[in-house]
N, C-alpha and C positions, 0 to 999 in steps of 0.2 A: 352106242348110246344107251346107257343104263336106263334112262327114263322111258325109253320106248318099250322096255319090258314091263313097265308098270302101267301101261295105258289102260288095260282091262280093269285093274284095281281102281285107278283114278276115275274112270267112267262110271263104275258101279257106285263109288262114293257120291259123285255128282248126281246120279239118278236117285240115290237114297235121300239125299238132302232135298231134292225137289219133289220127290214123290208125294209127301203129305200135302203139298200145295201150300205150305206155311211160309217157306223161305223163298223170296223172289228178288231179294236185294243182297248185295255183298259189299262189304267195306274192308279194305286191306289197310292195316296199320303197319307202316314200315318206313325205313329211310334208306337212301342210297341204293346199294345193290339189291336190297329187298323190295324196293318200290318202283325203280325206274323201268325195269323190263315189263312188269305188269301195267304200268302207265302207258308204255308204248303199245302193248298188245291191245289194251282197251281203246286207245285212239285209232290204231290201225284197223281194227275190226269193227269200230263204231259201237261198242258195247255200252249201253246206257245204264244198265242195272248194276254195274260194277264200279265202285268208287275207290280211289286211293287217297289216304290221308297221310301227308308227309310234311305237315306244318304244325308248329306249336302256337300259331297266332290265335288268340282268343276269338276273334271274329269268325274264323273258319270252324273252330270247335263249336261255337254257338250255332252256326249255320247247319253243321252236320247234325247237331242235337235236335234242331227244329225240323229238319227235312227228312231225316231217316226214321222210318217206322221200325223201331227196334224189335217189335213183335214179329216182323217178317224179314229181319236182317241177320245174316251170318257174318260175324266179325272174325277176320283172319289176322292174327298177330304174327308178324313175320320179322325174324331177326336171327341172323346166323349165330352171333355171340350169345343171344338171349339176354343181354344186359343193356341194349341200346336205350339211352335215357328217354328219348322222345317216345319210342314205341311202348316202353313200359308205363310211361305216364298216360299215354293214350289208352292202353289196355285197362289200367286201373280205373280210369274215368268211365269208359264204356261198360266195364264190368259192373260198376255200381249203377249206371243209368239203365242197363238191361236187366236189372234185378238179380244179378249174380247167378244166371242160368247157364250152366256149362254147355248145354245142348246147342246154344247159339254162338259158340266160340270154337275155333280151331287154331292151331299154332303150326308154323313152319319154322324149324330151328335145328341147329346141329345137335346130335345126340349128346346127352349129359349136360346140356346148358341149364341155366337158371330158369329160362322160359319154359323148357320142357318140364321141369320140376313143378313150376307154378301151374302149368296146364293140367298136369296129372292130379295135383292137389285139388284143383277147382273142378275137376271132372269135365274137361273139354271134350267135345264130340270126337275130336281126332287130333293127333300130333303127327305131322309129316316130318320125317328126318331129312335134313340137308346132307350134303356130302362135304365133310370137313376138309378134304383136300382141295376143294375148289374155293377160291377167293370170292368175296361178295360180288365184285364187278364182273366176274367171269361166270356168274351163276344163272344167267338168263335161261339156259336150257336144262337147269336142274330143277329141283322141287320149287325153288323160289320163283321161277317163272312159269313152270308147267302146271303146278297145282292151280294158280289163278287162271291160267289158260283153260283148264278143264272146266272151271266154274263159269267161265265166260261162254262156254259152249263151242269153243274152237275145236275143229276136227284134228285131233292129235296125230292120227295116222298120216293124214295128208301133210301136216306140218313137218313131221319127222322124215317122211319120204324125201322132202326137199332138203332137209338138213343133211341127211346121209349122203345125198348127191354132192353137197359141198364138202363134207368130211372126206369123201373119196377123192374129190378133185384136189383138195389141199394136201394129199399124200403124194401127189405126182410131182415129177421134176419139171415137166413142160406144161405151160399154161396153168400153173398153180395160182388160182385167184387170190388166196390168202397171202401167199408169198409176194405176189406182184404188188398188192396193196401195201404190204409191210415195207417193201423196198421203196415204194413211192413215198411213203411217210418218212422213213428213216433217211433216205438220201435227200429228200427235200429239206429236212431239218439240217443235214450236214451242209447244204447249200445256202442256209440262212432263211429258208422258207418254213418257219415253225408255226405259223398260224393256219389251222386246218378248218377251212370253210366247209360246211356240210349242207349241200343242196342237191336235190330238194329235201326238205326236212319233213318228209311224209310221216304222219303219225307221231310227231315229236321224236323221231328216231335220234335226232341230234342230242336230245336230252340224255338218252342212254349212252350214246357214243362219247359224249362230253365227259362223263365220269370215267369211262373206260380209258380214254386217252390221257386225261389230266392226272388221274390218280396213279396210273401205271407208269407214266413217263416223267412226271413233274417232281424231280428230286435231284439232289446233288448240283443245284444251279442249272440244270438242264430241263427240257420239257417241250412237248408239243402243246400248243395252246388251241383248244377246240373253240370254234367260233360258228356255231350253227346259224344259218341264215345270212351270214355276212357276205359281202361282195367278194368274189375271188380275185378281183383286180388289185394288184399290188405286188411289189417285189418280195414281200415277206410272207406270201400266202400260197397255200396249196388248195387244190380243189378236187379231191378224190371223188370218184363216182360212187353214189349211193344207189344200189340196185334194188328198187322196190316197185316193180311193175304191177304187182298184185299183193294183197295182204299175206298170202301164204309164203311169200319170199322172205318174210321178216326173220324167220328162224335161220335161214341161210345167211342172212346179213349179220345176225348176232354172231354166228360162228366165224364168218370170214373176217369180221373186224376184230374179234378176239384173237384169232390166229395172227392177223397182221400186226396187232399191237405188240405181241411177243416178239415178232420179227423186228419191228421198229426199235423195241427196247434194246435188242442186241446191238444195233447200230449206234444207238445213243450211249451204250456202255453203262446202262443202269439195270437194276433188277425190276422187271415189270410186274412183279407179284407182291411187292411190299408197299407200305404206305407210312414211312417213318414220321411224317409230320402231322398226320391226321389227329393224333391225340392232343396236340398243342391247344387247339381252341376248346376242346372238351375240358381240359384241365383248368383253363382260364375261366370257363363258365362255372365250373364247380367252385373255384375260388370266390367268384363274385357272389354266388348263391350262399356260400358258407358265411359271408359277412352278415347276412340277415338284413342288409340295407337295400334300399331301392337302387337298382343299377343306374349308373350315369350314362345316359344316351343323348346328352345335349349336343347340338351341332358343334363341330370342330373343324377348324381350318377353312381355307378359301377355295371354293370350287374353281373359280377362274384361274387362280394361281396354280392349282394342281394341273388343270388342262394345259396351261401355258408351259408346263415342264415337259410336255410330250416330245420324245425324240424318235427318229426313224427306228422302226423295229419294236416300239413299245405297243402296249395294248391297254385299253380302258376296260375296267371291270366294275360293273354296277352290282352291288351286293345289297339286296333289298329285303329287309326284315319288315315286311308289310303284309297286309291282308292279301292273299293270292287273288282275290276277286278284283283287286285294284291294280293288278300288274300292268294293265294297259296305260295307266297314268305315268308309267316310266318312260313312255315313248318320246316325249319332248326332250327329256334328259339324254336319252340314247342318241337322238338326232343331233342335239347340240354338241355332244362329245365327238361324234363322227366329223361334223363340220369343222369344229375348232382344232381337232388334232390330226385328222386324216388317218387315224389309227383304226384297227379293228376294235369294235366295242362288243364285249360279252356282257351278259347279265344273268344273274341267278337269284332265286328266292332263298332267303335264310329261314330256317336252318338247313333246308335241303342241300344247298351248295356246299355246306361244311362236310357233307358225306360224299361229295362229288369232286368239285374243282378245288376245294380247300387245300388239298395236298400240293397242287401246282402253285397256288398263291404263296405258300410258305416255303416250299422246297425247290420250286422251279427258279428260272432266271428272274432277276430283279428288274423286270421290264413292265410291270403292271402299275397302272395308275388306278387306285381303288377308291370308289365312291360308295360309301355305306349310306343307305337310305332307310330311315325309320318313320313310322307313323304312330298315331295314338292308338294303342291296342284296345282302348275302351276299358270296361269294367273287368275286374279280375274273375277268372274262372278257376275254381278250386280243383285241386288234384287230390283225391282221397289218399291219406297216409303221408302226404308231403307237407312240409312247412312253407312251400311256395306254390303258386298257381301258374297257369299258362302265361298270364301277362308278365309276371316276373321272370319266368323261364326264358321267354323269347327276348326280353330286354337284356337278360344276363348273357344270352348267347351272342347278341350283338356287341355288348360291351367286351365280352371275352375275346371275340375274334378280332375286334379293333385293337385290343391290347397285344394280342399275339402277333398281328401284322406289324404293329409299331416296334415291337421287340426285335423284329427282323429287318428293321430299317426300310420297310415298304412305304411307299408314298400313298397316304390315305387321308381322306376327309370324311366328315359325316354331315349329312343334310337331312332336313325333314321333307317328307313327300309333299306336304302342303306348300312348300316353299320352292319347289323346282319348276 
């Protein structure tokens, strides 16, 4: 584990940041593989002073602006490619709000990226290099997960001791926990059980595993459909064990599930390390933004008719481009979909899911019934240097993904949150 050799360096950095007594809050700007592991670590260890921003919804941008004391906050811009649209927009926004003071910013990115260049030009406190050979969804135990873990005050030595036990176990022929999980997932898929229920979903572990499974396996008309929190009862469902008896087991589980996903991919006959359809929604979003017009997010189709089309083996996917603080308002829709279809019901917040399960939705089997949910984002929040603000951006992302799914003959409707 290369990161274990950097523990001393990382701990010194965390001590230096906290030493003056100025910085006591952290906010990570990231999407997908750059944000989900830190989110799970925050939830698992109950860290209240660390926040993850992975939405473009104006309500949450306004909330963050109002509640964060930027005089006492370290902003972490995290993006492997260094070009992630949402993260770069977040960065430019908070850069202006924080008075363009580089000492309050750090970056985590792959060497040579555009973000690295920006960070050096602006005099960021530090740039942490990612490992280019590791894909984003497999990066939980690289700088993208471990730098945030350091700033959360997690004992890295203890975390890596447990990880290395799992690494060693996964090199064995007998009792190999990663291989066993991978065979369970892959053979289950071969038997028609492609819905992976993830229980218990301690620390939102399922949110991380969701991206790992969906983006790794959802291609070529095949794929495992992650369904955190769903009932394991059903002929199309798997219920693999999630082993999180204590917070410090989470690093082990990151590695075991990564190992298992590669094994499952070999059984599915796909490449678990690419994501050929992820760019589709991004391209459509850019097309919508390029028109300069207000994106069309009016309701489309009949929800009752969509749910009435459910067949055995289908799943319902609620895609909610809404204020994350209103996520609980989706529950009546989720329950209605379960009762009416008998299918697994998954749900994700946009644009987060575009960097997670979006690959499965477009490249996986055509068994999804998609319900896009939108709300009124409120007043526009400007993005420095852009011709659009966060309101128009999230609406363009909703319109772009809807069009991308329609192009692939996916069954989809759009409804307003206030009308469900």
